[in-house]
NUMARDREN-545806 format. One line per 4 residues: their letters; for each residue z, x, y of N, C-alpha, C, CB. Coordinates in pm, whole numbers, always signed. Each point is the difference from the previous one (the first is absolute). Last residue first. Glycine has a CB too. Layout:
a = Z/X/Y/Z/X/Y/Z/X/Y/Z/X/Y ~ ...
// end
This chain:
kgkh = +1647/+771/+735/+48/+47/+132/-46/+140/+24/+200/-146/-15 ~ -413/-294/-283/+73/+127/-3/+42/+41/+137/-126/+67/-201 ~ +29/-573/-9/-42/+100/+98/+88/+123/-9/-83/-182/+152 ~ +133/-235/-424/-95/+103/-43/-33/+109/+101/-90/-173/-139
lnhc = +405/-230/+175/+1/+42/-139/-80/+127/-29/+27/-236/-54 ~ -1/+36/+494/+137/+23/-45/+5/+55/-142/+76/-183/+150 ~ -494/+53/+30/+49/+123/+60/+142/+31/-47/-146/-40/+199 ~ -62/-371/-328/-55/+117/-71/+59/+130/+55/-212/-127/-42
gkcd = +348/-268/+256/+33/-12/-141/-49/+120/-81/-10/-247/+25 ~ -110/+194/+436/+135/+53/-20/+42/-5/-147/+58/-73/+232 ~ -474/-122/-99/-2/+146/+8/+137/+59/-33/-180/-14/+172 ~ -82/-437/-249/+142/+33/-9/+15/+151/-2/+51/-215/-124
tgvk = -458/-83/+137/+37/+85/+113/+150/+30/+1/-191/-96/+130 ~ -265/-125/-449/+139/+40/+17/+25/+95/+114/+23/-35/-238 ~ -443/-302/+252/+39/+115/-81/+143/+41/+36/-241/+77/-14 ~ -125/-468/+79/+144/+4/+28/+57/+107/-91/+13/-249/+69
fggk = -535/+13/+72/+88/+113/-28/+144/-33/+31/-186/+156/+48 ~ -268/-469/-176/+115/+24/+86/+98/+108/-43/-25/-231/+55 ~ -413/+263/-333/+40/-112/+86/+126/+38/+73/-105/-168/-156 ~ -120/+480/-120/-89/-113/-28/+29/-120/+90/-18/+79/-236
egae = +284/+312/+248/-134/+46/+37/-100/-114/-19/+58/+237/-66 ~ +395/-283/-72/-24/-24/+141/-137/+42/+46/+239/+28/+35 ~ -90/+64/-474/-18/-145/+14/-35/-33/+145/+163/-43/-189 ~ -56/+487/+98/-127/-33/-67/-28/-150/+10/+32/+193/-157
aekl = +380/-40/+326/-111/+51/+82/-135/-36/-62/+146/+189/+77 ~ +250/-297/-315/-10/-80/+122/-121/+42/+83/+249/-30/+1 ~ -147/+291/-374/-48/-131/-44/-18/-93/+120/+116/+30/-223 ~ +81/+386/+301/-143/+16/-30/-60/-133/-43/+39/+239/-67
isat = +424/-218/+129/-68/+5/+130/-151/+12/-20/+204/+106/+105 ~ +60/-87/-490/+10/-133/+59/-73/-6/+135/+222/-34/-116 ~ -182/+447/-95/-95/-84/-75/+1/-141/+55/+35/+140/-206 ~ +277/+168/+376/-134/+25/+53/-106/-80/-75/+74/+229/+67
rtkw = +378/-264/-215/-12/-45/+140/-144/+16/+51/+241/+62/+40 ~ -143/+108/-472/+11/-146/+2/-21/-54/+141/+157/+9/-195 ~ -141/+459/+134/-122/-55/-58/+1/-152/+5/-19/+199/-149 ~ +412/+20/+283/-109/+27/+95/-130/-63/-49/+111/+215/+70
aead = +255/-218/-357/+21/-99/+108/-109/+14/+105/+249/+4/-40 ~ -244/+316/-299/-43/-131/-54/+16/-109/+105/+64/+73/-232 ~ +94/+364/+330/-147/-5/+3/-52/-133/-53/-6/+248/-30 ~ +487/-148/+275/-57/-28/-131/-152/-17/+10/+216/-108/-70
gkkp = +48/+415/+439/+8/-134/-56/-72/-11/-134/+14/-89/+231 ~ -175/+443/+149/+129/-33/-59/-5/-142/-55/+120/+157/+159 ~ -512/+49/+6/+84/+119/-1/+137/-28/-62/-120/+81/+204 ~ -326/-367/-355/+90/+19/+115/+84/+127/-15/+7/-248/+32
tnew = -514/+159/-214/+136/-3/-53/+93/+27/+118/-72/+78/-235 ~ -466/-294/+200/+93/+107/+33/+134/-19/-71/-113/+26/+221 ~ -251/-347/-238/-36/+120/-76/+98/+116/+22/-238/-71/+16 ~ +276/-343/+227/+28/-24/-142/-26/+126/-83/-60/-243/+32
lgkv = -57/+246/+424/+146/-2/-17/+35/-12/-146/+28/-104/+226 ~ -479/+68/-121/+47/+138/+15/+151/+10/-13/-195/+46/+146 ~ -2/-467/-131/-28/+62/-130/+46/+145/+1/-198/-155/-36 ~ +222/-70/+437/+104/-50/-91/-20/+58/-140/+20/-213/+135
lavl = -348/+313/+185/+127/+65/+34/+111/-43/-94/-73/+11/+239 ~ -348/-220/-280/-7/+140/-45/+130/+74/+30/-249/-2/+38 ~ +206/-438/+123/+9/-3/-147/-2/+144/-54/-117/-227/-8 ~ +43/+181/+465/+139/-33/-33/+21/-2/-152/+18/-133/+212
ekke = -455/+188/-48/+78/+121/+22/+147/-24/-36/-159/+70/+183 ~ -130/-437/-193/-29/+91/-111/+80/+129/+13/-231/-97/-18 ~ +261/-205/+371/+63/-58/-120/-22/+88/-121/-33/-229/+94 ~ -187/+341/+303/+143/+32/+10/+77/-58/-120/-19/+4/+252
edtg = -437/-109/-213/+14/+144/-27/+147/+41/+4/-229/+41/+99 ~ +113/-479/+26/-15/+18/-144/+18/+146/-40/-156/-197/-6 ~ +408/+69/+448/-138/-16/-46/-3/+14/-152/-92/+92/+220 ~ +529/-269/+75/-68/+112/-64/-142/-33/-42/+220/+78/-77
egkn = +136/-367/+276/-84/+69/+96/-79/+116/-60/+164/-65/+172 ~ +194/-244/-350/-135/-56/-8/-97/+66/+94/+101/-213/-67 ~ +373/+318/-37/-18/-94/+112/-137/-68/-4/+155/+140/+137 ~ -44/+201/-452/+84/-118/-26/-12/-105/+110/+157/+148/-125
vkgv = -378/+270/+180/-65/-81/-103/+81/-126/-30/-100/+209/-97 ~ +281/+105/+403/-125/-55/+52/-65/-94/-100/-32/+207/+136 ~ +415/+34/-271/+35/-97/+104/-124/-71/+53/+197/+140/+62 ~ -252/+213/-366/+50/-120/-68/+39/-107/+101/+83/+142/-191
lkpy = -225/+279/+361/-109/-72/-66/+48/-128/-68/-115/+219/-35 ~ +430/+76/+238/-86/-60/+102/-108/-88/-65/+42/+199/+151 ~ +248/+45/-443/+71/-101/+80/-88/-71/+102/+204/+136/-31 ~ -402/+224/-257/+38/-127/-62/+69/-99/+95/+21/+125/-210
kkmi = -163/+353/+298/-95/-108/+27/+53/-138/-39/-181/+165/-35 ~ +427/+243/-32/-47/+15/+138/-90/-116/+39/+15/+249/-22 ~ +154/-196/-423/+94/-64/+92/-36/+19/+147/+175/+35/-171 ~ -424/+179/-178/-19/-145/-7/+86/-69/+105/-53/+16/-246
ekit = +102/+448/+189/-130/-31/+62/-24/-151/+3/-91/+221/-80 ~ +476/-69/-145/+12/+25/+144/-130/-34/+73/+168/+181/-48 ~ -158/-191/-423/+72/-116/+56/+10/+15/+151/+132/-28/-214 ~ -545/+272/+6/+143/+7/-22/+64/-125/+59/-3/+256/+4
wkpk = -510/-247/-200/+83/+26/+118/+145/+16/-43/-159/-130/+148 ~ -167/+84/-484/-91/+37/+109/+79/+40/+126/-174/-156/-94 ~ +378/+213/-413/-27/-101/+102/-86/+54/+114/+217/-108/-58 ~ -245/+290/-451/+73/+30/+123/-34/-106/+105/-1/+249/-53
sdqa = -207/-222/-382/+120/-82/+7/+83/+28/+125/+0/-6/-248 ~ -404/+247/+136/-33/-138/+29/+126/-85/+18/-212/+27/-128 ~ +251/+426/-8/-43/-7/+138/-32/-144/+40/-90/+233/-18 ~ +204/-150/-427/+116/+26/+84/-37/-8/+147/+97/+146/-179
qasw = -440/-176/-141/+81/-121/+1/+121/+18/+89/-76/-55/-231 ~ -196/+428/+162/-72/-100/+79/+80/-129/+9/-219/+102/-69 ~ +385/+238/-209/+9/+40/+140/-68/-101/+91/+6/+239/-71 ~ -43/-290/-396/+135/-31/+43/+17/+32/+148/+85/+47/-232
slva = -492/+74/+37/+12/-145/+4/+137/-41/+51/-162/-20/-189 ~ +87/+476/+111/-78/-47/+115/+11/-151/+17/-157/+191/-31 ~ +352/-2/-352/+75/+40/+120/-73/-47/+126/+92/+201/-123 ~ -308/-269/-288/+119/-85/+8/+80/+32/+126/+8/-13/-252
lgla = -377/+286/+149/-43/-132/+47/+119/-95/+14/-222/+35/-112 ~ +309/+389/-72/-40/+11/+140/-43/-133/+59/-70/+233/-44 ~ +160/-209/-414/+124/+12/+76/-30/+8/+149/+110/+115/-195 ~ -474/-104/-95/+61/-133/-2/+129/-1/+81/-101/-43/-225
mvsl = -112/+457/+163/-80/-86/+88/+61/-140/+8/-208/+132/-58 ~ +399/+170/-243/+29/+43/+137/-76/-88/+99/+38/+236/-79 ~ -129/-306/-374/+138/-40/+31/+37/+35/+143/+62/+32/-240 ~ -478/+115/+71/+1/-145/+21/+139/-50/+37/-190/-22/-163
vawk = +149/+474/+44/-69/-25/+127/+1/-149/+32/-146/+202/-37 ~ +316/-78/-378/+88/+51/+105/-61/-28/+137/+87/+180/-155 ~ -341/-280/-222/+111/-95/+13/+95/+43/+111/-19/-56/-244 ~ -339/+343/+130/-51/-122/+62/+113/-98/+26/-221/+33/-114
km = +307/+364/-129/-10/+24/+143/-46/-125/+74/-49/+240/-47 ~ +61/-245/-422/+133/-6/+54/-2/+18/+152/+89/+86/-218
// end
């Protein structure tokens, strides 16, 4: 009986550790605020065709970071839809001519917290 109790506690401990590791992995790499410090300048440069391959990859990573975050206000599903569309554009643009979404006001009106 003691063996089962010890095994149960060990299994529970492993489950908690596993859940904790997954929770840490799901946290976005950057906050929306951190992304927005780089995104406007970088997207403008890349859309003009002046971005390097490294900058294109960084732009894709930033857009993915937006998609992984949750906005301070507004509908979270609308956020996911908008950022998924921009991510799709960025990933396609990484392979050829960039034209990534720049409707900043559209997102800010709906999702930017005050």
